[in-house]
ZAMARGU-4260 file (C-alpha; in steps of 0.2 Angstrom, whole numbers, plus 5000, padded with zeros to 4 digits):
<rodrens>
0) 5006/4929/4871 | 5018/4914/4874 | 5013/4913/4892 | 4994/4916/4889 | 4991/4903/4876
5) 4996/4888/4887 | 4982/4893/4899 | 4970/4888/4886 | 4975/4870/4889 | 4961/4859/4895
10) 4948/4869/4885 | 4951/4861/4868 | 4935/4852/4866 | 4925/4868/4872 | 4935/4879/4861
15) 4932/4868/4846 | 4913/4866/4850 | 4909/4885/4851 | 4915/4889/4832 | 4908/4872/4826
20) 4891/4876/4832 | 4892/4893/4825 | 4897/4886/4808 | 4882/4874/4809 | 4871/4890/4813
25) 4879/4899/4798 | 4875/4884/4787 | 4857/4885/4791 | 4857/4904/4788 | 4865/4901/4771
30) 4852/4889/4765 | 4837/4901/4769 | 4839/4912/4753 | 4839/4897/4742 | 4822/4892/4751
35) 4815/4909/4748 | 4820/4908/4730 | 4811/4891/4728 | 4796/4898/4736 | 4795/4913/4724
40) 4800/4904/4708 | 4791/4888/4710 | 4778/4890/4724 | 4771/4908/4720 | 4774/4908/4701
45) 4765/4891/4700 | 4752/4894/4713 | 4758/4878/4722 | 4752/4881/4740 | 4757/4864/4747
50) 4775/4867/4741 | 4775/4885/4749 | 4769/4877/4765 | 4782/4863/4764 | 4796/4876/4761
55) 4790/4888/4775 | 4790/4873/4787 | 4807/4869/4781 | 4813/4887/4784 | 4806/4887/4801
60) 4815/4871/4805 | 4831/4878/4799 | 4828/4894/4810 | 4824/4883/4826 | 4840/4872/4822
65) 4850/4888/4820 | 4844/4895/4836 | 4848/4879/4846 | 4866/4879/4838 | 4868/4897/4842
70) 4864/4894/4860 | 4876/4880/4861 | 4890/4890/4853 | 4886/4905/4865 | 4887/4893/4880
75) 4904/4886/4876 | 4911/4902/4870 | 4906/4910/4887 | 4912/4895/4897 | 4930/4896/4889
80) 4931/4915/4890 | 4927/4916/4908 | 4937/4901/4914 | 4952/4906/4903 | 4951/4924/4910
85) 4950/4917/4927 | 4966/4907/4924 | 4974/4923/4917 | 4969/4934/4932 | 4975/4920/4944
90) 4991/4918/4935 | 4995/4936/4934 | 4990/4939/4953 | 5002/4924/4958 | 5016/4931/4947
95) 5014/4949/4955 | 5014/4941/4972 | 5030/4933/4968 | 5039/4949/4962 | 5051/4958/4974
100) 5048/4975/4981 | 5060/4982/4968 | 5051/4975/4954 | 5034/4981/4960 | 5042/4998/4963
105) 5047/4998/4945 | 5031/4993/4937 | 5019/5003/4948 | 5004/4998/4958 | 4991/5008/4948
110) 4996/4999/4932 | 4995/4982/4940 | 4978/4985/4946 | 4972/4991/4928 | 4980/4975/4921
115) 4971/4964/4934 | 4954/4972/4931 | 4952/4982/4915 | 4964/4972/4904 | 4958/4955/4909
120) 4940/4960/4905 | 4945/4965/4888 | 4954/4949/4886 | 4938/4940/4891 | 4928/4950/4878
125) 4940/4946/4865 | 4941/4927/4868 | 4922/4927/4868 | 4919/4936/4852 | 4934/4926/4843
130) 4926/4909/4847 | 4909/4915/4841 | 4913/4926/4826 | 4931/4923/4820 | 4926/4908/4809
135) 4907/4912/4807 | 4909/4929/4799 | 4921/4924/4786 | 4912/4908/4783 | 4896/4918/4780
140) 4905/4931/4769 | 4913/4918/4758 | 4899/4906/4759 | 4887/4919/4753 | 4899/4924/4739
145) 4900/4905/4733 | 4881/4903/4735 | 4879/4919/4724 | 4889/4911/4710 | 4878/4896/4711
150) 4863/4907/4708 | 4870/4919/4695 | 4888/4921/4689 | 4886/4939/4682 | 4877/4945/4697
155) 4889/4937/4709 | 4903/4947/4701 | 4897/4962/4711 | 4901/4952/4727 | 4918/4948/4720
160) 4922/4966/4718 | 4915/4973/4734 | 4921/4960/4747 | 4940/4964/4744 | 4936/4983/4745
165) 4927/4980/4762 | 4942/4969/4768 | 4954/4984/4764 | 4943/4996/4774 | 4940/4984/4789
170) 4959/4979/4791 | 4965/4996/4787 | 4955/5004/4801 | 4961/4990/4813 | 4979/4993/4809
175) 4977/5011/4813 | 4967/5008/4830 | 4979/4995/4837 | 4992/5007/4843 | 4979/5020/4848
180) 4971/5008/4860 | 4988/5005/4868 | 4989/5024/4871 | 4972/5024/4879 | 4976/5010/4891
185) 4992/5020/4896 | 4982/5035/4899 | 4970/5025/4909 | 4984/5019/4920 | 4988/5038/4924
190) 4970/5042/4928 | 4969/5026/4940 | 4986/5031/4948 | 4979/5049/4952 | 4963/5042/4958
195) 4972/5030/4970 | 4984/5043/4976 | 4970/5055/4979 | 4958/5043/4988 | 4972/5036/5000
200) 4978/5054/5004 | 4961/5062/5005 | 4963/5068/5023 | 4980/5077/5019 | 4971/5085/5004
205) 4958/5092/5015 | 4969/5097/5029 | 4979/5108/5017 | 4964/5114/5007 | 4971/5107/4991
210) 4955/5099/4984 | 4954/5111/4969 | 4972/5110/4964 | 4971/5091/4964 | 4954/5091/4955
215) 4963/5102/4941 | 4977/5089/4940 | 4964/5075/4939 | 4954/5084/4926 | 4970/5087/4916
220) 4974/5068/4916 | 4956/5064/4912 | 4956/5076/4898 | 4971/5067/4890 | 4962/5051/4892
225) 4946/5058/4884 | 4956/5065/4870 | 4964/5048/4866 | 4947/5039/4868 | 4939/5052/4856
230) 4952/5050/4843 | 4952/5031/4843 | 4933/5032/4844 | 4931/5043/4829 | 4943/5031/4819
235) 4933/5016/4824 | 4917/5025/4821 | 4921/5026/4802 | 4919/5007/4801 | 4901/5005/4801
240) 4896/5020/4790 | 4909/5016/4777 | 4904/4998/4776 | 4886/5003/4775 | 4889/5015/4761
245) 4899/5002/4751 | 4887/4988/4754 | 4872/4999/4749 | 4881/5004/4733 | 4884/4986/4729
250) 4865/4983/4732 | 4860/4996/4720 | 4872/4989/4707 | 4865/4972/4711 | 4847/4977/4709
255) 4850/4986/4693 | 4860/4972/4685 | 4847/4959/4692 | 4832/4970/4685 | 4840/4971/4668
260) 4843/4952/4667 | 4825/4948/4674 | 4818/4959/4660 | 4827/4949/4646 | 4823/4932/4655
265) 4841/4928/4660 | 4837/4928/4678 | 4821/4924/4689 | 4814/4936/4702 | 4818/4923/4716
270) 4836/4923/4711 | 4837/4942/4712 | 4829/4941/4730 | 4841/4927/4734 | 4856/4938/4729
275) 4849/4952/4738 | 4848/4941/4754 | 4866/4935/4752 | 4872/4953/4750 | 4862/4958/4766
280) 4870/4943/4775 | 4887/4949/4770 | 4882/4967/4776 | 4877/4960/4793 | 4892/4949/4795
285) 4905/4963/4790 | 4897/4974/4803 | 4899/4960/4816 | 4917/4957/4810 | 4921/4975/4811
290) 4914/4976/4829 | 4924/4960/4833 | 4940/4967/4826 | 4938/4983/4837 | 4935/4972/4852
295) 4949/4960/4847 | 4961/4975/4844 | 4957/4981/4862 | 4960/4963/4868 | 4976/4960/4860
300) 4983/4977/4866 | 4977/4972/4884 | 4985/4954/4882 | 5002/4962/4877 | 5001/4973/4893
305) 4997/4957/4904 | 5011/4948/4894 | 5023/4962/4898 | 5020/4959/4917 | 5022/4941/4916
310) 5038/4943/4906 | 5045/4952/4921 | 5057/4940/4929 | 5059/4940/4948 | 5076/4948/4951
315) 5076/4940/4969 | 5081/4921/4967 | 5074/4910/4981 | 5087/4900/4991 | 5085/4882/4998
320) 5092/4883/5016 | 5079/4879/5029 | 5089/4879/5045 | 5101/4891/5053 | 5118/4888/5062
325) 5116/4885/5080 | 5125/4898/5091 | 5126/4911/5077 | 5120/4929/5078 | 5101/4930/5075
330) 5104/4945/5064 | 5121/4951/5057 | 5125/4965/5044 | 5143/4964/5036 | 5147/4980/5027
335) 5130/4982/5020 | 5127/4994/5006 | 5110/4997/4997 | 5103/5008/4983 | 5086/5008/4976
340) 5084/5004/4958 | 5086/5020/4948 | 5092/5030/4963 | 5107/5041/4962 | 5115/5038/4979
345) 5116/5024/4991 | 5102/5023/5004 | 5113/5013/5016 | 5132/5014/5017 | 5144/5002/5026
350) 5132/4996/5040 | 5139/4982/5051 | 5132/4975/5068 | 5128/4959/5076 | 5113/4954/5086
355) 5112/4938/5097 | 5097/4928/5100 | 5086/4937/5114 | 5095/4953/5112 | 5086/4970/5107
360) 5093/4982/5094 | 5085/5000/5094 | 5087/5010/5077 | 5085/5029/5077 | 5089/5043/5066
365) 5081/5057/5056 | 5068/5056/5042 | 5075/5047/5027 | 5090/5040/5037 | 5087/5023/5030
370) 5079/5015/5046 | 5065/5006/5037 | 5076/5001/5023 | 5088/4992/5035 | 5073/4982/5043
375) 5067/4977/5025 | 5084/4970/5021 | 5082/4958/5036 | 5065/4951/5029 | 5073/4951/5012
380) 5060/4962/5004 | 5075/4970/4995 | 5092/4963/4992 | 5108/4972/4998 | 5118/4979/4984
385) 5134/4977/4993 | 5140/4967/5008 | 5130/4953/5017 | 5114/4952/5028 | 5114/4936/5038
390) 5100/4927/5049 | 5106/4914/5061 | 5123/4914/5052 | 5116/4911/5034 | 5115/4924/5021
395) 5097/4929/5018 | 5099/4926/4999 | 5102/4907/5003 | 5087/4905/5014 | 5071/4898/5007
400) 5061/4914/5008 | 5045/4907/5015 | 5055/4898/5029 | 5065/4915/5033 | 5049/4925/5034
405) 5041/4913/5046 | 5055/4916/5058 | 5052/4934/5057 | 5038/4944/5065 | 5037/4959/5054
410) 5026/4974/5060 | 5027/4987/5046 | 5027/5006/5049 | 5009/5007/5042 | 4998/4995/5051
415) 4987/4986/5038 | 4972/4975/5042 | 4962/4965/5030 | 4943/4964/5029 | 4936/4949/5039
420) 4937/4947/5058 | 4950/4950/5071 | 4952/4932/5072 | 4955/4930/5053 | 4968/4944/5054
425) 4977/4936/5069 | 4977/4919/5061 | 4989/4925/5048 | 5003/4923/5061 | 4998/4905/5063
430) 4983/4897/5055 | 4982/4883/5069 | 4983/4895/5084 | 4970/4892/5098 | 4959/4906/5106
435) 4971/4905/5121 | 4986/4908/5110 | 4977/4923/5101 | 4972/4931/5118 | 4990/4928/5124
440) 4997/4938/5109 | 4983/4951/5112 | 4988/4953/5130 | 5006/4956/5125 | 5002/4968/5112
445) 4991/4978/5124 | 4975/4975/5113 | 4966/4962/5123 | 4955/4975/5133 | 4947/4983/5118
450) 4945/4967/5109 | 4935/4960/5124 | 4924/4975/5123 | 4919/4972/5105 | 4903/4963/5100
455) 4909/4946/5095 | 4926/4949/5103 | 4938/4939/5091 | 4924/4937/5079 | 4921/4956/5078
460) 4921/4962/5060 | 4936/4971/5052 | 4933/4983/5037 | 4945/4984/5023 | 4961/4993/5029
465) 4955/4992/5047 | 4946/5008/5046 | 4934/5004/5059 | 4948/5004/5072 | 4959/5019/5078
470) 4977/5021/5073 | 4983/5014/5089 | 4971/4999/5089 | 4977/4995/5072 | 4995/4995/5077
475) 4992/4984/5092 | 4982/4972/5082 | 4997/4971/5069 | 5009/4968/5083 | 4998/4954/5090
480) 4996/4946/5073 | 5015/4945/5072 | 5017/4938/5090 | 5004/4924/5086 | 5018/4915/5075
485) 5031/4915/5090 | 5044/4922/5078 | 5063/4921/5083 | 5065/4938/5076 | 5053/4953/5079
490) 5054/4968/5068 | 5045/4983/5075 | 5046/4997/5062 | 5040/5012/5071 | 5025/5002/5075
495) 5020/5010/5091 | 5020/5028/5085 | 5002/5030/5087 | 5002/5024/5106 | 5003/5035/5121
500) 5019/5034/5132 | 5010/5023/5145 | 5004/5010/5133 | 5021/5010/5124 | 5030/5007/5140
505) 5018/4993/5145 | 5020/4985/5127 | 5039/4986/5129 | 5039/4977/5145 | 5027/4964/5139
510) 5038/4961/5124 | 5053/4959/5135 | 5044/4945/5144 | 5038/4934/5130 | 5040/4916/5133
515) 5048/4912/5116 | 5061/4927/5119 | 5064/4933/5101 | 5078/4945/5097 | 5070/4962/5093
520) 5074/4976/5081 | 5064/4992/5086 | 5064/5007/5074 | 5058/5022/5083 | 5058/5041/5083
525) 5057/5041/5102 | 5073/5039/5112 | 5063/5033/5127 | 5056/5018/5116 | 5074/5012/5113
530) 5083/5018/5129 | 5082/5000/5137 | 5089/4991/5121 | 5105/4981/5123 | 5111/4990/5107
535) 5106/5006/5099 | 5111/5010/5081 | 5111/5028/5076 | 5109/5032/5057 | 5112/5048/5048
540) 5110/5049/5029 | 5111/5031/5028 | 5127/5029/5038 | 5130/5022/5055 | 5136/5037/5066
545) 5134/5029/5083 | 5132/5011/5090 | 5131/5007/5109 | 5120/5008/5124 | 5109/5023/5128
550) 5122/5030/5141 | 5136/5027/5129 | 5128/5036/5115 | 5123/5051/5126 | 5142/5053/5129
555) 5149/5049/5112 | 5136/5052/5098 | 5131/5070/5094 | 5117/5065/5083 | 5109/5054/5096
560) 5112/5068/5110 | 5103/5080/5099 | 5088/5069/5096 | 5087/5066/5115 | 5089/5084/5120
565) 5075/5089/5107 | 5063/5077/5116 | 5068/5079/5134 | 5078/5095/5135 | 5097/5097/5138
570) 5103/5092/5155 | 5091/5078/5159 | 5098/5060/5161 | 5092/5045/5151 | 5081/5035/5162
575) 5074/5019/5155 | 5055/5018/5155
</rodrens>
């Protein structure tokens, strides 16, 4: 909680005002039984109608004041709860955005979504109820106890006995449910993870007719969640009936004792009614307190889960260098090794190469050879576990990461577009780009033709994930987005896989004629896409098994020759498209 509590700064006055007005409301409520007692003992017994009217008006006044105080308390409590939760959500999201890929892989996407949504909502409910009831309910309970002693000491002894018993029940159930609610949230993570996986892979599921098996798996996870929720629900459900039974037993004892004392003249009827009202107030407040504790238990469990993410330190420290060395290679790998956290074997082993400004490197290899991993090391999404990766002669670990990534136009393997417009997506590359610059990037990416055909052109809508575009269109828009920033290094991670050969060829020619002449790293499964590169790196099981030009590798690298022959047939020469 050490990182969450400081977020309450700035809300001190509002946070004090909410319980203060609740205490004022509670004070009005505690006075009502005394007014009722006076009406019965003095007004009704003596037939004093003016007194009854005065006391009735006083009781109405107290009710109106209590109502106004309650509204003020509700307003300030809701204000603090919503604004504080907004800060928590913003802080959590900003922290998540700052974590490295390795940290995100370790935590998991589904649990982060749960903590940003469900857990923060639970925190909001907890803060709201805490400000409203944390002081009010104990104030009413102990205030009613004290007021009962002012009415009749012997009758109030019933209160002194029942309140500790009720506290034991309430807090005992709370201690049992706290760990159970943590288990419920963990099971909720599993259900959310399964849901997210199924929705993102729904086409694959249908293609292989696996709907029923996945439904069975989901039902199993959902059944586990339901089982945990039923267990914690049954334990929590004991709260109200147990408190009701105890309070009603206390009322029976109170009425019995009160009746005996009224009969012998030691107690008035109004005093018995007052004691009964105070006992009823305690009943209502203990039920409220029980519900508050259940909500607070959920809130604390959720707060610990949010705190656990905030406690994750970014394992990737930011550097401070903002300028590279003139004349140095644009990209250089020096005996680079890399292993994913928790993996048993190296993903990349002893990779070395140099790429000068304006040159082009093609990377090819089988599935799982480490091509995408290598590209991600250049952008410093991951840190090499051995050796050095340098950009413009400076190790990537020493670069200011924002400056480094502005130098790099990164087109990932999976084209991702965000909801908005084509323009809003392209402006991610450079927020100050003109329409002319945007169309220039679209022309180079072979996307200008279909953009001009859209209603609104640059202002044509883009749905979440770009689902209103084909796979090839999404890839070309992703390439255009990267080109808008005029990067000095262009990383194309199999980003033309959805394009036909003619469009791919036109794209490669356009990229080679870009006015800002970036060095290009092209990951591809097609030899034709990298045949014209200045250098080609062949990877096999994370190792470099070939490095050279297309013609050299056909002669010297068996892996490259096998890939080429599988695509064009043995005996054909390697023409450059």
